LUMNUMI-683178 format. One record per residue: x, y, z of N, C-alpha, C, O in turn. Coordinates in steps of 0.02 Angstrom, whole numbers, plus 50000, padded with zeros to 5 digits. Layout:
BEGIN
XYZXYZXYZXYZ...
This chain:
BEGIN
495384905150289495164911150253495474911250183496024908850172495094914250136495334914850068495504922150053495114926650066496104923150026496364929850014496424931249939496744927549902496104936749919496134939049850496624944949846496514949949879497134944349805497594949849794497394953949734497244951049681497384960549741497224964949684497764970349680497934973549729498034971249619498534976349606498224981749562498164980649502498014987349590497744992749548498304995649505498854996849529498164996949441498674999549395498355004249345497925002249305498565010449347498335015549299498885017049248499475016949265498685018249187499175020249136499355027649144499945029449140498845031749156498975038949161499325040549226499125038349280499855044549222500215046849280500565053349262500915053749212500455058449303500745065049287501495064749285501815067549240501795061249333502525061149338502855055549298503445055949282502455050249281502765044549247502225040949206502005035549227502015043749149501505040449108501715033449086502295032349069501235028749088501385021949067501815018049115502115012949097501855020249176502305017349225502235009749233502745006249236501625006949236501574999649245501914995649191502124989949202501974998449130502264994949074503004996549064503314994249016503295000549109504005002349104504434996049109504294991649149504944995749067505374989849065505864989749124506184994849139505914983949155506394982949209506814976749191506684971249215507304977849149507764972449127507384966449099507484960749121506954967849050506614962449015505924960649039505584956649007505704963549094505034962449119504724969249136505064973849158504064969849124503734976049144503714976549220503764971449255503634982549245503594983449317502994979649345503044976649398502424979749310501824976349336501944968849339501684965549384502334966049293502484958949296502914957349357502814952249390503394961649372503824960349430503424960649495503534956649540502954965349500502534965649559502114959349563502074956249616501814957349508501364951549506501744945249528501484941349568502344944349502502724938249518502954938049590503014932749619503064943849619503254944049690502674941949735502784938549785502074944149717501484943149760501144936449749500864933549796501164934049688500754928249668500794922249715500274919249729501384920349741501414914349783501054915049851500914910049884500904921149871500654922349939499904923149944499634923849999499544923149887498814924149889498464918349854498774914649815497814917649867497434912249835497274913649762497254909049721497164919949747497074922049677497314929249672497274933149720497554931049612497834937749603497594940749537497584937349485497394947149540497184950849480497534957649478497674960649530497674959849418497834966949407497184970349387496844968149341497014975749422496414979649407496624986049372496964990249401496414986849310496654992449270496094995549229495594992249214496185001849211495705005249168495975005749097495685009249055496515002149082496845002849017496954996048985497244991549015496724995448922496774989048887497494986948874497634980948871497954991748868498644989948855498944986348915499334981548907498764988548975499014985249035498694978349041499044973449057498054977849029497714971449033498024966348985498124960649003498164968548923498464964048874499164961948895499354956148886499554966548923500224964848945500214959649002500634955149004499724960349047499654955549102499474948649075499764943649095499004948449029498794941949000499364938748961499424932648959499794942848931500354940348891500844936548934501134931548912500964938848997501434935049039501074929749081501384926649125500434928649069500074923349102499704925349165499484921049203499634931849177499284934249236498544935349223498304934849167498184937049277497474938549273497374946149275497694949549315496934948649234496784955849234496034956849230495674952749200495794962349260495104964149256495064971649240495404975649272494654973449191494574980449172494084983849218493544981249232494274989849241493864993649288493775000749261494095002749212493345004449294493185011349273493805015849277494255014849318493815020849234494345025849237494175031649282494555036549285493615031349318493395036949359493545036149433493355040549473493885030849453494015029749524494515034849552494985036849518494375036949613494815041849646495375038649686495855042049705495325032149698495845028849738495915021549718495475018749685496475018549738496585011449727496075007249763495895001849740495845009549821495345005849859494695005149820494394999849818494485010649789493875010449749493955005649690493505001849673494545005749659494675001249602494674993949626494424989549591494954992749685494954986049714494244983449724494104977549712493804987749747493124985449761492764983549696492414978449694492854987549643492544985649580492824979049555492444974749531493484978149560493784971949538493534966049579493414960649552493464967049644493194961749687492484959949666492304954049662492084964949652491394963549631491364959649566490904955649555491854960649523491854957249458492184950349461491994945849423492664949549507493064943349503493194940049570493554935049573492914942749625493134940449690492644936449730492724935949791492144933549700491644929849738491974923949775492384920349746491794923149839492054917549878492664919149919492934914649951492894925449919493474927349958493274931050021492754934450023493684930350073493544933550138493884940250146493614944850177494484940850117494904946850125495184948850058495404944550019495184955350044495504958149985496144961750006496134965850052496694960149973497334963549987497484968149929497504966049871497594974549944497724979849896498484980849892498794983349940498784978849836499514979049828499704984749782499424985349727500174988849803500394994449762500724991949698501164987649700500504994549640500774992249577501444995149559501734993449507501704999649601502355002749586502895001049637503365004749648502804995149670503294992949718503524985749700503294980949729503964985249650504154978649623504574974349670504704968549654504794977149726505204973149771504824971149835505134969249885504164971649833503774969249890503924961849900504014958149852503954959749963504144952849979503534948749998503074951250031503524942349979502974937950000502884937750075502324936850100503434938550113503384938550186502944944250211502604943650262502954949850175502534955550194501794953950182501364955950221501654950450128500964948250116500744943450170500184943950195501174938750188500994934050242500874937650308500444935650346501264942850321501184946650383500504950050385500164949950436500314953250330499664956750331499094951650334498574953150364499184945850304498674940550311498604938350383498044936950406499154937950420499134935550489498744940250534498514938150587498664946550514498264951250554497544948950561497204950750609497304944850513496614942750514496504936250553495964933350553497034934050587496944928550635496534930850695496244926850731496514937450705496074940450756495404941850724495364945750676494874938850748494224939350713493924946350710493484947650669494174950950752493884957650750494284962450706494124968450703494784959950671495154964250625494714966150566494444961750532494654972650553494254975050498494694976650437494554974450381495224980450450495694982650399496394981550427496494982150487496864979950384497554979150406498024982850359497874983850301498604984750386499124987950347499794986050379499814982350428500334988650351501004987350379501344993850397501244999050366501764993350448502194998950467502904996350477503004990450490503385000850471504084999150481504405004050528504335010150518504765001750579505115006450623505635010450584506005007650543505665016850597506195020950569506865018850600506895016850658507395019350561508065017950585508255023150638508235029150625508435020750696508615025350750509215029750733509295035150761509625027450687510215031350667510105034750599510575037250568509475035050577509325038150513509385045650515509435048650569509365048750456509415055950450508725059050461508245057350427508685063650509508045066650528507705070050469507105069250459508085073850430507805077650375507505073150321506995074850292507825067350308507605062950255507075057950278506785054450236506945057550343506475052550368505875055950401505355056850370505955057850464505385060650501505135067150471504535068550472505585071150443505385077750419505125077550347504905082750321505125071750316504925071050246504165070150241503915064950262503795075050214503055074350211502825069050162502245066950164503265066650118503085061350072503125054450104502965049350073503335054250167503375047950205502885048350263503055051050315502275045750254501775046150308502005042350370502285036850366501875045350428502025042350492501385039850525500835042150508501445035050571500865032250604501035030950677501595028950694500545032150721500615030350791500125024750806499575024550780500345020150849499965014150865499725014150937500055017050981499155010850950498935009951019499215003351045499594999951010499045001551107499314995551137499044989051108499294983651123498534989651065498264983751031498584982850961498384978350924499074987050946499384986650880498944989350825499014987350767498504994050842498074997250793498285004450782498545007650827498175006850721498355013750705497895018650741497285018050739498195023550774497815028950804497745034850756497235038150754498285036150718498265041650671498855041050622499385038450640498735043350561499265043850510499365051250495498885055150495499985053250481500105060250466500725061050424501205057150428500715066350382501315068350347501775072450392502365073350377501495074850447501895078350497502235073250542502095067250538502675075650585503025071250632502555069950691502345074550725502405063550703502015061750762502345055750795502545051050760502395055750862502225061150907502775066450911503335065450888502605072050940503095077350954503435075651020503095074251070504095075751021504465074051082504655080451118505115084051098504305081951171504425088051208505065087551250505195082451281505445092951249506035093351291506655090051262507165089551296506615087651200507195084551167507345088151101506885090351067507975088651084508155091251019507885086650965507915080550971507615089650911507305085550860507795080650829507595075250807508435082450828508945077950800509035071650842509355066850819508775071550903508835065850947508195061750951508175056650985507665064050918507015060750926507025053350907506735049250941507365051750852507375044750830507695040150881507545034150884508135042950922508475038850973508085038351038508225034051079507585042651047507235042851111506535039751109506235038751162506275038351049505595035851045505525031750980505825033550930505135026250980505025022550918504535026150872503965027550891504765027750812504345030750761504215025650706504645021550691503615025850676503435020950626503265024250559502895029150556503545021450507503405023450438502835019050412502835013050424502365022050376501815018050348502025014950282502295018250238501905008450276502005004750213501315004150180500855001450210501255006650119500595007350087500315000850059500185000349999500214996050102499904989650085499294988850129499344989650190498714987450100498094986950139497754980250127497824977150075497384978050177496944972250169496294973750205496294976950258495744971450177495084972950205494644966650203494654962950154494274965550257493734960650251493254963150197493154969150190492964958550160492574960750102491974964950120491794969550083491644963450176491074967550195491284974550215490924979450203491884975150246492144981650265492344985650204492234991750201492634982350154492824985650092492214988850059492254994450035491664985350059491044988050031490834994350068490624999250037490884994150135490664999850176491115005950165490855011450157491775005050167492215010850165492225014250097492365020250092492085010350044492065013549978491435017649967491385021449919490945016750011490325020750007490375027250048489915031350045490915028150085490995034050128491205040050087491605039350041490955045950103491205052050071491885053850099492065051750153492265057850062492905060150087492815063850153492325067450162493285062850199493235066050264493685072250267494125073150224493585076250318493975082450325494715080850337495155084350311494865075750377495565073950390495895071150328496485072650314495525067250290495805064550227495985070150180496515070050149495535075150174495675080750129496275084850154496675087150113496325085650219496865089650247497555086550233498025090050215497605079950243498255076650237498345072850171498895070550156497815072250132497825068350070498045061150085498495058450052497715058250136497835051250155497155047850164496795049450211496975043250119496295040550119496145036450181495565035950201496665033650214496535029550273496255033650331495955030850377496355040150328496065044450381495305044650376494965045750426495035043650317494305043350309494035037450350493505038050382494385031950348494145025950384494195027050460493735025350497494755029750482494835030950554494325036050578494025035150631494215041250540493755046550561493035043950566492635046750602492895038650529492225035650531492185029750580491685026150581492705028850619492675023850673492915016950656492845012350697493195015950597493465009350579494155008450612494505013350625494335002150625494975000650657495454997750605495254993850561496084999650610496604997450564497154993950603497534997150639497204987450595497724983550627498384984550589498384984650528498934985150626499584986350595500064980650610500204979150668500304977450557500844972650564501504976250559501574980750517501974974450600502624977850602503134973750563503274968050580503414976750510503904973350468504574976950473504594982950485505104973250465505774976250461506014976550389506574978650375505584974350342505754974750271505494981250242504924983150255505894984550203505674990750172505434989350101505544983950075505104994150071504894993650001505184999549963505385004549993505214998849898505475004249855504925006249807504775002549760504625011949818504105014449774504405018149715504925021449721504085017549656504325020849596503795025849573503265023949548503945032149581503475037549562503705041449501503285044449467504355041449487504625045449433505145041349393505365036149417505325043649333505865040249296506515040049336506895035349330506635045149376507235045049419507215039449469507715036149482506615038349499506535032649545506675026049509506955021449538506465025649446506575019449408507315018049398507535012349402507695023249386508415022349378508725019449442509155015049439508505022049499508755019449563508535012249574508915008049599507905010749554507645003949563508034999049518508174993449540508195001049458508574996749413509274995449441509534989849436509575000549469510234999649500510194994649557510644990549565509654995149597509554990449652509444983349625509724978549652509044982749573508894976249543509534972849518509644966949528509954976749486510574974049456511094972449508511564968649494511024975349566511514973949620511344967749658511704965849705
């Protein structure tokens, strides 16, 4: 199978304008993401609606494709980029442009989900630390949770705590049941990508502001690879300071 990696990157951001071009010790954030992912895919593009980002990518030797500024999600941007540059590929991998510490092993893991011929969409999940802080993990609505079926497929994603452990103090839940954090990395067979981008927003997606619920609500299956590697997302300048401290350490 041939895998096309696409990194959606927007210049406009309410909390961190120009984030893809933010400097991380001599390299832009988008360059660090690109260099992490590049060895693990057959071809890689940054999909952006901004010429400044496209020029920065070309300057460090990467591939960029200009896309519409009207897309509502990274998935929609990925599909346009695939249509423009992805002929001959079987699977498109959607890589978050604000996670510069993503590991090639995680890309290989999501690729391995397609060794099963009936896999339509794949993503990654990470077990929560059993000794972690309840308030900062399970109770955090900015960290989507996911429950899996016995086939390793996602049954549901939620910003709420799922499942609810009846009869146990919530402070003990992490010790009594495996909980999974969603890692926002997606891969789609190309025919499935075309189908899901044509779907209207669903009621569950609107309720939780999680686009993957649109796919589940319409009957698509999402295979989940389980990783023990975490990622560090950068949403604000404060997050960048923490990421730089991590990089320098």
